[in-house]
C-alpha positions, 0 to 999 in steps of 0.5 A, a space after each residue: 507539547 512545543 516538540 510534538 508540534 514542531 514535528 508535525 509542522 516540520 518539513 520532511 527531512 532530507 535525510 529520510 530515505 526508503 529502501 527498495 522492498 522486492 514484491 517477495 518481501 512485500 508478501 511475506 511482511 503482509 497478512 493479506 494482499 487484496 485488490 481494492 477500489 478506493 471509495 473515500 477518505 478522511 483526515 483527523 487528529 489524533 485523540 491528543 491532538 499531536 498527530 495526524 492520520 488519514 482513515 482510507 475506506 475501500 472496497 475489496 474487489 478481489 483477494 491474491 492472498 489472506 492469511 488464516 484467522 486475520 480479517 478478511 475472507 479470500 474470494 469474499 469481493 465487496 467487503 469493506 476495509 478501513 486503512 489507517 495511514 499516518 499523515 495528511 492535511 487538517 486544518 492548514 497543518 500538513 504531516 508528510 513522510 518520505 514514501 507515505 501512500 497517498 490514495 484517490 477516489 475511484 482508484 483500483 489498487 493492488 494493497 500489501 496490507 497487515 492489521 492496524 493492531 497486530 495484538 487485537 485481532 478483533 480490530 479490522 483496521 489495516 496499515 499498508 506494508 512497506 509505504 507506497 511501495 505497498 500501494 500498487 495501481 492497477 492498469 487495464 487496457 480500456 479495449 480489453 486486449 493487453 494484460 492487466 498491469 500493476 504499476 509500482 510507485 518507486 520515486 525516491 526508493 533507494 537501491 531500486 533495481 532496473 530490472 526486478 526478478 528474472 531478466 527476460 529476453 528482449 527490451 529491458 522491462 520497466 521495473 515499476 511495472 509488472 503483469 497482475 498475473 506475474 504479480 500474483 504468482 510472485 506473491 503466491 511463491 513467496 509464502 505471503 500472507 503470514 
């Protein structure tokens, strides 16, 4: 239809906003919080050719938490998963939205996930919770001396506090950077993975 074609071709609206979600809220909204490596992605038209989505393939390298009865078994590294993400570019047409997470092959990420279709537990496909806030890049010291850190992309996110969580002594930490251990503790303390 003309209207849906216009929506696909229109640039992102200036009024689009994404509100900040603390790690605890991301965890409580997720059925699994997983560390994974992106192995590939492909962009597709929807069946009616009115929308665009990206299918992201990843391999789990470790889990922080997985809800009982949901796809994914904690402690089962090496399992493959498919993430469905609205948007992408195909045939010269781009669909984008504020806060859309993007992926690159080879990235090591922490992902806050929920089922693509929560009414069909046999469907293993997943969605990222909280848009780009539910996709966090793992940063390892190549020399192995520093703790593993996790970086959040908060660009364009409204009301992101300068300091998230407890205020430590010393210089103010970056709100977009947290250690993997601290992230794990916060997810587990929040009772994540519903």
